[in-house]
C-alpha positions in Angstrom: 0.0 -0.1 0.1 1.5 3.3 -1.0 1.5 6.3 1.2 -1.4 8.1 -0.4 -3.6 4.9 -0.1 -2.5 4.6 3.5 -3.4 8.3 4.3 -6.9 7.9 2.6 -7.5 4.8 4.8 -6.6 6.6 7.9 -8.9 9.4 7.1 -11.7 7.1 6.3 -11.3 5.2 9.5 -11.3 8.5 11.5 -14.5 9.7 10.0 -16.2 6.4 10.7 -15.0 6.6 14.4 -16.2 10.2 14.7 -19.6 9.1 13.2 -20.0 6.3 15.7 -19.3 8.5 18.5 -21.9 11.0 17.5 -24.5 8.3 17.0 -23.9 6.9 20.5 -23.9 10.3 22.1 -27.1 11.2 20.3 -28.9 8.0 21.1 -27.9 8.4 24.8 -29.1 12.1 25.1 -32.3 11.1 23.4 -32.7 8.1 25.7 -32.4 10.3 28.6 -29.3 8.0 29.7 -27.3 10.8 31.2 -28.6 11.0 34.9 -29.2 14.6 36.2 -29.6 15.8 39.9 -32.9 17.4 40.8 -31.3 20.7 41.3 -30.1 20.4 37.6 -33.6 19.8 36.3 -36.0 22.2 38.4 -36.5 25.4 36.6 -34.7 24.5 33.4 -37.4 25.5 30.7 -35.3 23.9 27.9 -36.0 20.5 29.3 -39.7 20.8 29.0 -40.9 18.0 26.7 -37.5 16.3 26.9 -36.7 12.7 28.0 -34.5 12.8 30.9 -33.1 10.6 33.6 -33.2 12.1 37.2 -31.7 10.7 40.4 -33.1 11.7 43.7 -34.2 10.7 47.2 -37.8 10.0 47.7 -39.3 12.5 50.2 -40.8 10.8 53.2 -44.7 11.2 53.1 -45.0 12.6 49.6 -46.3 9.4 48.1 -49.4 7.2 48.1 -48.9 3.9 46.2 -52.8 3.6 46.1 -53.1 6.7 43.9 -53.4 6.0 40.2 -51.1 7.1 38.7 -48.7 7.1 41.7 -47.3 10.5 42.7 -44.4 11.4 44.8 -41.6 13.9 45.1 -37.8 13.6 45.0 -34.9 15.8 46.0 -31.0 15.6 45.6 -29.3 12.6 47.3 -28.2 13.4 50.8 -30.1 16.8 51.1 -32.7 17.4 53.7 -34.1 20.5 51.9 -33.8 22.2 48.6 -35.1 21.9 45.2 -37.7 19.0 44.6 -39.6 17.7 41.7 -42.9 16.1 41.6 -43.2 12.6 39.7 -46.2 11.0 38.1 -45.3 7.4 37.9 -47.4 4.9 35.8 -45.0 1.8 36.0 -44.7 -1.1 38.4 -43.5 -0.2 41.8 -40.3 -1.7 42.8 -40.5 -3.7 46.1 -37.6 -1.6 47.4 -39.3 1.6 47.0 -40.1 3.6 50.1 -39.2 6.8 52.1 -35.7 8.0 51.4 -34.9 5.4 48.9 -32.8 6.7 46.0 -35.0 6.6 42.9 -33.6 6.7 39.4 -36.4 7.9 37.0 -36.6 8.3 33.3 -39.4 10.3 31.8 -40.6 13.4 30.2 -40.9 16.8 31.9 -44.3 18.4 31.3 -45.3 21.9 31.0 -46.0 22.1 34.7 -42.5 20.9 35.6 -43.7 17.5 36.6 -41.7 14.3 35.6 -44.0 11.9 34.0 -42.6 8.4 33.9 -43.1 4.5 33.5 -39.4 3.8 34.2 -37.9 3.7 37.7 -35.2 1.8 39.4 -34.2 2.1 43.1 -30.8 2.0 44.7 -31.0 0.4 48.2 -28.6 1.6 51.1 -26.3 -0.9 52.7 -27.5 -1.6 56.2 -26.1 -4.1 58.6 -26.7 -4.6 62.2 -25.9 -7.2 64.9 -28.7 -9.4 65.8 -27.1 -10.0 69.3 -29.8 -9.1 71.9 -32.7 -9.0 69.5 -35.7 -10.9 70.2 -36.9 -13.9 68.3 -40.5 -14.0 67.1 -41.2 -16.9 69.7 -39.6 -14.5 72.4 -41.8 -11.7 71.2 -45.0 -13.5 71.1 -44.4 -15.1 74.4 -44.7 -11.8 76.1 -48.4 -11.6 75.2 -50.2 -8.3 75.7 -47.1 -7.1 77.8 -45.1 -6.3 74.7 -47.8 -4.6 72.5 -46.9 -1.0 71.7 -43.4 -1.3 73.3 -40.3 -0.5 71.3 -38.2 -3.6 70.8 -35.5 -5.2 68.5 -36.6 -8.2 66.5 -34.8 -10.7 64.3 -36.1 -13.2 61.9 -35.9 -14.7 58.4 -37.6 -13.4 55.5 -40.4 -15.8 54.1 -40.0 -16.5 50.5 -42.3 -14.7 48.2 -43.6 -12.2 50.8 -41.5 -9.2 49.9 -44.0 -6.5 48.5 -43.8 -2.8 47.4 -44.7 -0.4 50.2 -48.3 1.0 50.8 -50.0 -2.3 51.6 -51.1 -3.9 54.7 -47.8 -5.6 55.2 -44.3 -5.3 53.5 -42.9 -8.8 54.2 -43.2 -11.7 56.7 -40.4 -13.1 58.8 -40.1 -16.5 60.8 -37.8 -17.8 63.3 -34.9 -19.9 62.0 -36.8 -23.2 62.4 -39.7 -21.9 60.3 -42.4 -20.8 63.0 -43.8 -18.8 64.3 -44.2 -16.0 61.9 -45.1 -12.3 61.9 -46.2 -9.9 59.2 -44.2 -6.6 59.0 -45.4 -3.1 58.1 -42.7 -0.8 56.8 -42.8 2.1 54.3 -38.9 2.9 54.2 -36.2 1.8 51.9 -35.4 -2.0 52.2 -31.6 -2.6 52.7 -29.3 -3.6 49.8 -29.3 -7.4 49.3 -32.4 -8.2 51.2 -34.0 -11.3 49.5 -36.1 -14.4 50.3 -34.4 -16.2 53.3 -32.3 -13.0 54.5 -31.9 -12.6 58.2 -33.1 -9.1 59.1 -33.0 -7.0 62.3 -35.9 -4.8 62.9 -36.6 -1.9 65.3 -40.4 -1.2 66.0 -43.3 -2.5 67.8 -45.9 -5.0 67.7 -49.5 -3.5 67.2 -52.9 -4.8 68.5 -53.5 -6.7 65.3 -50.1 -8.8 65.6 -48.3 -6.8 62.8 -44.8 -5.6 63.6 -44.7 -2.0 62.8 -41.0 -1.4 61.8 -39.3 2.0 61.9 -35.9 0.4 60.8 -35.0 -2.6 58.7 -31.3 -3.8 58.6 -29.5 -6.9 57.3 -28.0 -9.0 60.0 -24.2 -8.6 60.1 -23.9 -12.4 59.6 -25.2 -11.8 55.9 -22.2 -9.6 55.0 
């Protein structure tokens, strides 16, 4: 191959490479694949009608799973105040969704500044706690009415197939290591990363009069690390 042909080949290769990069970038931008913070999106009129991906923390008490479509608000991760954006969500709710969970939402911003979406994934926090000193379910239930309404730590194993999205009567069910007895758990917060069927969890909360454990915290047992 002579020098002129070699230079022509190099030039053609460079043009192809540049074209491929442009296509990839263009597709990514159109697909909303570049994730923005809430503060990057709020008030940006140029994004109205555009498909974007926004990452933020679900504001406690802002959502109602029973509403159709589901509505909730998010703000920047790690912030307790500041800009927030409302989300109208028409997709399936992840079982890990809940107060203060990090949600990655892809959708279109309407003229009211609301993010309309059918695509959401959640990032769960890593939370581990020792089960030492926590009550077993048998211990809890053996206390009878004396334990109702009292704050306790409880440990158990997640029953297969019981983990549900928040907003229902129960979030999941746990049993003692040998399989019985069991107790239903109510919890609207973010479930810890790695929590699956059979996981040992450590809960903080209280048993209500209906026999449901009303959890205020859910952690993985440190034996699961």
